[in-house]
PAMAR-597043 format. One record per residue (C-alpha): x, y, z. Coordinates in Angstrom, 1 decimal. Layout:
<torkols>
{{X; Y; Z}}
...
</torkols>
This chain:
<torkols>
{{135.0; 42.6; -37.6}}
{{136.4; 39.3; -38.2}}
{{139.9; 40.4; -37.7}}
{{138.8; 41.8; -34.2}}
{{137.4; 38.6; -33.4}}
{{140.3; 36.6; -34.4}}
{{142.7; 39.1; -32.5}}
{{140.5; 38.6; -29.3}}
{{141.0; 34.8; -29.6}}
{{144.7; 35.0; -30.0}}
{{145.0; 37.2; -27.0}}
{{142.9; 34.6; -25.0}}
{{145.1; 31.7; -26.3}}
{{148.3; 33.7; -25.1}}
{{146.7; 34.2; -21.7}}
{{145.8; 30.7; -21.5}}
{{149.6; 29.6; -22.3}}
{{150.8; 32.1; -19.8}}
{{148.7; 30.6; -17.1}}
{{149.4; 27.1; -18.1}}
{{153.2; 27.8; -18.2}}
{{152.8; 29.5; -14.7}}
{{150.9; 26.6; -13.4}}
{{153.5; 23.9; -14.7}}
{{156.3; 25.9; -12.9}}
{{154.3; 26.0; -9.7}}
{{153.8; 22.2; -9.9}}
{{157.6; 21.6; -10.4}}
{{158.2; 24.0; -7.5}}
{{155.7; 22.1; -5.3}}
{{157.3; 18.6; -6.3}}
{{160.6; 20.0; -5.2}}
{{159.4; 21.6; -1.9}}
{{157.7; 18.4; -1.2}}
{{160.8; 16.3; -1.5}}
{{162.6; 18.8; 0.6}}
{{160.2; 18.7; 3.2}}
{{160.2; 15.0; 3.3}}
{{164.1; 15.1; 3.6}}
{{163.6; 17.3; 6.6}}
{{161.0; 15.3; 8.3}}
{{163.2; 12.3; 7.9}}
{{166.0; 13.9; 9.4}}
{{164.1; 15.2; 12.5}}
{{162.7; 11.7; 12.7}}
{{165.9; 10.1; 12.9}}
{{167.0; 12.6; 15.6}}
{{163.9; 11.9; 17.7}}
{{164.4; 8.2; 17.4}}
{{168.3; 8.4; 18.7}}
{{167.1; 10.7; 21.3}}
{{164.4; 8.2; 22.5}}
{{167.1; 5.5; 22.5}}
{{169.5; 7.4; 24.6}}
{{166.8; 8.7; 26.9}}
{{169.0; 8.1; 30.0}}
{{169.7; 11.1; 32.3}}
{{167.5; 14.0; 33.5}}
{{166.3; 16.6; 30.9}}
{{168.4; 19.2; 32.6}}
{{171.7; 17.3; 31.9}}
{{170.5; 16.9; 28.3}}
{{170.1; 20.7; 28.0}}
{{173.5; 21.3; 29.5}}
{{175.1; 18.6; 27.1}}
{{173.3; 20.3; 24.2}}
{{174.6; 23.9; 25.2}}
{{178.3; 22.5; 25.6}}
{{177.9; 21.1; 22.0}}
{{176.7; 24.4; 20.7}}
{{179.6; 26.2; 22.7}}
{{182.0; 23.8; 21.1}}
{{180.6; 24.2; 17.7}}
{{181.3; 28.0; 17.8}}
{{185.0; 27.3; 18.4}}
{{187.3; 26.8; 15.5}}
{{186.8; 23.0; 14.8}}
{{190.2; 20.8; 14.4}}
{{190.9; 19.9; 11.0}}
{{189.9; 16.2; 10.5}}
{{192.9; 15.5; 8.5}}
{{195.2; 17.1; 11.2}}
{{193.4; 15.2; 13.9}}
{{194.1; 11.8; 12.0}}
{{197.6; 12.6; 11.5}}
{{198.1; 13.5; 15.1}}
{{196.3; 10.0; 16.1}}
{{198.5; 8.1; 13.5}}
{{201.7; 9.9; 15.1}}
{{200.7; 8.8; 18.5}}
{{200.0; 5.3; 17.4}}
{{203.4; 5.1; 15.5}}
{{205.0; 5.8; 18.8}}
{{203.2; 3.3; 20.5}}
{{204.3; 0.8; 17.7}}
{{207.9; 2.0; 18.3}}
{{207.6; 1.0; 22.1}}
{{206.0; -2.2; 21.2}}
{{208.6; -3.0; 18.8}}
{{211.3; -2.6; 21.5}}
{{209.5; -5.3; 23.6}}
{{209.2; -7.5; 20.4}}
{{213.0; -7.2; 19.8}}
{{213.8; -8.1; 23.5}}
{{211.7; -11.2; 23.1}}
{{213.1; -12.0; 19.8}}
{{216.5; -11.8; 21.2}}
{{215.8; -14.2; 23.8}}
{{218.1; -17.6; 23.5}}
{{214.7; -19.5; 23.4}}
{{213.2; -17.5; 20.7}}
{{214.8; -19.2; 17.9}}
{{211.9; -22.0; 17.1}}
{{209.3; -19.0; 16.6}}
{{211.5; -16.8; 14.2}}
{{210.3; -18.4; 10.8}}
{{207.1; -20.3; 9.9}}
{{207.0; -23.8; 10.9}}
{{208.5; -26.3; 8.4}}
{{205.5; -28.6; 8.1}}
{{206.7; -30.7; 5.2}}
{{210.3; -31.1; 6.5}}
{{209.2; -31.9; 9.9}}
{{206.6; -34.2; 8.7}}
{{203.9; -32.6; 10.6}}
{{201.0; -33.8; 8.7}}
{{198.2; -32.8; 10.9}}
{{199.6; -29.4; 11.6}}
{{197.1; -27.5; 9.7}}
{{194.3; -29.6; 11.0}}
{{195.2; -28.6; 14.8}}
{{196.5; -25.0; 14.1}}
{{193.9; -22.8; 12.6}}
{{196.1; -19.6; 11.7}}
{{199.9; -20.3; 11.9}}
{{202.1; -17.2; 13.0}}
{{205.9; -16.6; 13.8}}
{{208.1; -13.6; 14.3}}
{{209.2; -12.9; 10.8}}
{{205.6; -12.7; 9.6}}
{{204.7; -10.2; 12.3}}
{{207.9; -8.1; 11.6}}
{{206.9; -8.1; 7.9}}
{{203.4; -7.0; 8.6}}
{{204.5; -4.2; 10.9}}
{{206.8; -2.7; 8.2}}
{{204.3; -3.3; 5.3}}
{{203.2; -0.4; 3.3}}
{{199.9; -1.9; 1.9}}
{{196.6; -2.9; 3.4}}
{{198.3; -5.8; 5.5}}
{{199.9; -3.5; 7.7}}
{{198.8; -3.5; 11.3}}
{{196.2; -0.8; 12.3}}
{{197.1; -0.6; 16.0}}
{{199.2; -2.3; 18.7}}
{{196.6; -4.5; 19.9}}
{{196.6; -6.6; 16.5}}
{{200.3; -7.0; 16.8}}
{{199.9; -8.1; 20.5}}
{{197.3; -10.7; 19.4}}
{{199.5; -12.1; 16.6}}
{{202.5; -12.4; 19.3}}
{{200.3; -14.2; 21.5}}
{{199.2; -16.4; 18.8}}
{{202.9; -17.5; 18.2}}
{{203.3; -19.0; 21.6}}
{{199.7; -20.4; 21.9}}
{{200.0; -22.2; 18.7}}
{{203.3; -23.8; 20.0}}
{{201.6; -24.8; 23.1}}
{{198.6; -26.3; 21.6}}
{{200.5; -28.3; 19.2}}
{{203.3; -29.5; 21.2}}
{{203.1; -31.7; 24.4}}
{{203.4; -30.0; 27.8}}
{{206.5; -31.7; 28.6}}
{{208.3; -31.0; 25.2}}
{{211.1; -28.4; 25.1}}
{{209.0; -26.1; 22.5}}
{{206.3; -25.9; 25.0}}
{{208.3; -24.9; 28.0}}
{{210.2; -22.3; 25.8}}
{{206.7; -20.9; 24.3}}
{{205.3; -20.6; 28.0}}
{{208.3; -18.9; 29.3}}
{{208.5; -16.3; 26.7}}
{{204.9; -15.9; 26.7}}
{{205.1; -15.1; 30.6}}
{{207.7; -12.5; 29.7}}
{{206.2; -10.9; 26.9}}
{{203.0; -10.3; 29.0}}
{{205.0; -8.9; 31.7}}
{{206.5; -6.3; 29.3}}
{{203.0; -5.8; 27.8}}
{{201.5; -4.8; 31.0}}
{{204.1; -1.9; 31.4}}
{{202.8; -0.5; 27.8}}
{{199.1; -1.4; 28.4}}
{{198.3; 1.9; 30.3}}
{{199.5; 3.9; 27.3}}
{{197.5; 1.7; 24.8}}
{{194.3; 2.1; 26.8}}
{{195.0; 5.9; 27.0}}
{{195.3; 6.2; 23.4}}
{{192.1; 4.0; 22.9}}
{{189.9; 6.2; 25.2}}
{{191.4; 9.2; 23.4}}
{{190.6; 8.0; 20.0}}
{{186.9; 7.1; 21.2}}
{{186.5; 10.5; 22.6}}
{{187.7; 12.3; 19.5}}
{{185.5; 10.1; 17.3}}
{{182.3; 10.9; 19.5}}
{{183.3; 14.6; 19.5}}
{{183.7; 14.5; 15.6}}
{{180.4; 12.8; 15.3}}
{{178.6; 15.1; 17.6}}
{{180.1; 18.1; 15.7}}
{{178.9; 16.5; 12.4}}
{{175.3; 16.0; 13.9}}
{{175.2; 19.6; 15.2}}
{{176.4; 20.8; 11.8}}
{{173.7; 18.8; 10.0}}
{{171.1; 20.0; 12.6}}
{{172.2; 23.7; 11.8}}
{{172.1; 23.4; 8.1}}
{{168.6; 21.4; 8.3}}
{{167.2; 24.2; 10.4}}
{{168.4; 26.8; 7.8}}
{{167.0; 24.7; 5.0}}
{{163.6; 24.4; 7.1}}
{{163.6; 28.3; 7.5}}
{{164.1; 28.9; 3.6}}
{{161.6; 26.0; 2.8}}
{{158.9; 27.6; 4.8}}
{{159.5; 31.0; 3.4}}
{{159.4; 29.6; -0.2}}
{{155.9; 27.7; 0.7}}
{{154.5; 31.0; 1.8}}
{{155.8; 32.8; -1.2}}
{{154.2; 29.7; -3.3}}
{{151.0; 29.9; -1.5}}
{{150.7; 33.7; -2.0}}
{{151.6; 33.5; -5.7}}
{{149.0; 30.4; -6.1}}
{{146.3; 32.6; -4.4}}
{{147.2; 35.7; -6.8}}
{{147.1; 33.2; -9.8}}
{{143.8; 31.7; -8.7}}
{{142.2; 35.1; -8.1}}
{{143.1; 36.3; -11.7}}
{{141.6; 33.3; -13.1}}
{{138.5; 33.7; -11.2}}
{{138.3; 37.1; -12.3}}
{{138.6; 35.9; -16.0}}
{{135.4; 33.7; -15.3}}
{{132.1; 34.6; -16.6}}
{{129.2; 35.3; -14.5}}
{{127.5; 32.3; -13.0}}
{{124.0; 31.6; -14.2}}
{{121.1; 31.2; -12.2}}
{{121.0; 27.5; -12.7}}
{{124.6; 27.1; -11.8}}
{{123.9; 28.9; -8.5}}
{{121.1; 26.6; -7.9}}
{{123.3; 23.5; -8.5}}
{{126.2; 25.0; -6.3}}
{{123.6; 25.3; -3.4}}
{{122.5; 21.7; -4.0}}
{{126.1; 20.7; -3.9}}
{{126.6; 22.5; -0.7}}
{{123.9; 20.7; 1.0}}
{{125.6; 17.3; 0.1}}
{{128.8; 18.2; 1.6}}
{{130.1; 16.6; 4.9}}
{{130.0; 18.8; 7.9}}
{{133.8; 19.3; 7.7}}
{{133.5; 20.2; 4.0}}
{{130.9; 22.4; 4.7}}
{{132.7; 24.4; 7.2}}
{{135.6; 24.9; 4.9}}
{{133.2; 26.1; 2.0}}
{{131.8; 28.6; 4.7}}
{{135.2; 29.8; 5.5}}
{{135.9; 30.6; 1.7}}
{{132.6; 32.8; 1.9}}
{{133.9; 34.5; 5.1}}
{{137.4; 35.3; 3.5}}
{{135.7; 37.7; 1.1}}
{{132.8; 38.8; 3.4}}
{{134.1; 40.0; 6.8}}
{{130.4; 40.1; 8.0}}
{{129.8; 36.7; 7.3}}
{{129.5; 34.4; 10.4}}
{{131.0; 31.2; 9.2}}
{{130.7; 29.7; 12.7}}
{{127.1; 30.5; 13.4}}
{{124.6; 27.6; 14.2}}
{{122.2; 28.6; 11.3}}
{{123.9; 30.2; 8.1}}
{{121.6; 32.1; 5.7}}
{{123.5; 31.9; 2.4}}
{{122.3; 34.1; -0.4}}
{{124.0; 33.3; -3.6}}
{{123.1; 36.3; -5.3}}
{{124.8; 38.3; -2.6}}
{{128.2; 36.5; -3.3}}
{{130.9; 37.9; -5.6}}
{{131.7; 36.0; -8.9}}
{{135.1; 35.0; -7.6}}
{{133.5; 33.6; -4.3}}
{{131.1; 31.6; -6.2}}
{{133.6; 30.1; -8.7}}
{{135.9; 29.3; -5.7}}
{{132.9; 27.6; -4.0}}
{{132.2; 25.7; -7.3}}
{{135.6; 24.3; -7.6}}
{{135.8; 23.3; -4.0}}
{{132.4; 21.6; -4.0}}
{{133.2; 19.6; -7.2}}
{{136.5; 18.5; -5.6}}
{{135.0; 17.7; -2.3}}
{{132.0; 15.6; -3.8}}
{{134.2; 13.7; -5.9}}
{{136.3; 12.9; -2.9}}
{{133.3; 11.8; -1.1}}
{{132.0; 9.6; -4.0}}
{{135.5; 7.8; -4.0}}
{{135.3; 7.2; -0.3}}
{{131.6; 5.8; -0.6}}
{{132.7; 3.5; -3.5}}
{{135.5; 2.2; -1.5}}
{{133.4; 1.4; 1.4}}
{{130.8; 0.0; -0.7}}
{{133.3; -2.4; -2.3}}
{{134.5; -3.5; 1.1}}
{{131.0; -4.2; 2.4}}
{{130.2; -6.0; -0.8}}
{{133.5; -8.2; -0.1}}
{{132.6; -8.6; 3.3}}
{{129.0; -9.8; 2.4}}
{{130.4; -12.4; -0.1}}
{{132.8; -13.6; 2.5}}
{{130.0; -14.2; 4.9}}
{{127.9; -15.8; 2.3}}
{{130.7; -18.3; 1.4}}
{{131.2; -19.1; 4.9}}
{{127.6; -19.7; 5.4}}
{{127.5; -22.0; 2.1}}
{{130.5; -24.1; 3.2}}
{{128.9; -24.5; 6.8}}
{{125.6; -25.8; 5.2}}
{{127.5; -28.1; 3.0}}
{{129.5; -29.7; 5.7}}
{{126.2; -29.9; 7.7}}
{{124.3; -31.7; 4.7}}
{{127.3; -34.0; 4.3}}
{{127.1; -34.9; 8.3}}
{{123.3; -35.6; 8.0}}
{{123.8; -37.7; 4.7}}
{{126.1; -39.9; 6.1}}
</torkols>
């Protein structure tokens, strides 16, 4: 007889451990899904903000633009590395053409003062670095164009800016009537004339790069939207599966419960009467789930505890206990807030009375 009792206790312990293990797994899964839902929500929230910031144009135009993006996404996307290589090749060609312009300027008979860095010490130009913030010369530009490290120019406009700087530095430091000033001014004018011939190609390339960058960002955004939508679908399915599993587990546990006593039913009825209207409606919905004939939305509800199944009674008990605990916490917080407010009013009245007594005594 004792052995039978011990075996029964062991079986119950094993069942408890199984339920505990399943519960722990579900908690971990809930945490994982909650984090995933937060990430999805943040993603769509960021998209919503971007769309509100770029709210110009009609909704029809936006829809057409979206359709165009989806159509482009279905095409075979260009390899980013290949696109960058093509852009680098085009920029290299622009650099070659710019080098031709620079070589023509450097071969001019008046270019010799600008070929090397200014000999500040040799010429005794003690205030040079006070007047000139960034010295520049043709040899430095040439070395930077041919460099293989991070100092290499990234685009033609950077070289153009430094070539201009060579002449502007000379015109800034030297007197307008000096030979160096006149030579710099003349060469700068010739350089700008030649630059204007190349400028349309530079602008065309810059426009193309901006369009490619915008297209790449749009493709990336669309890919993220597709991936996030897919993740959202999978998450929704997993949430439904988890909810079903939780319901099955809850039902198994409830069925394992003992029969509720008359006193427990009385306390349950008392607890139901103390629920808020919102929580009471939820409790009635629990009853309606197991009893299709029960009218949860009726104005007056006649609830017979003895007519309810054990699983319904235990589900109601768990719900009522949780709801009343939440109500108690809310009431306690409100009580603390009211008490704090009363203390603040009393303190304010006391200070006012103190100030008034001081004025009367004086």
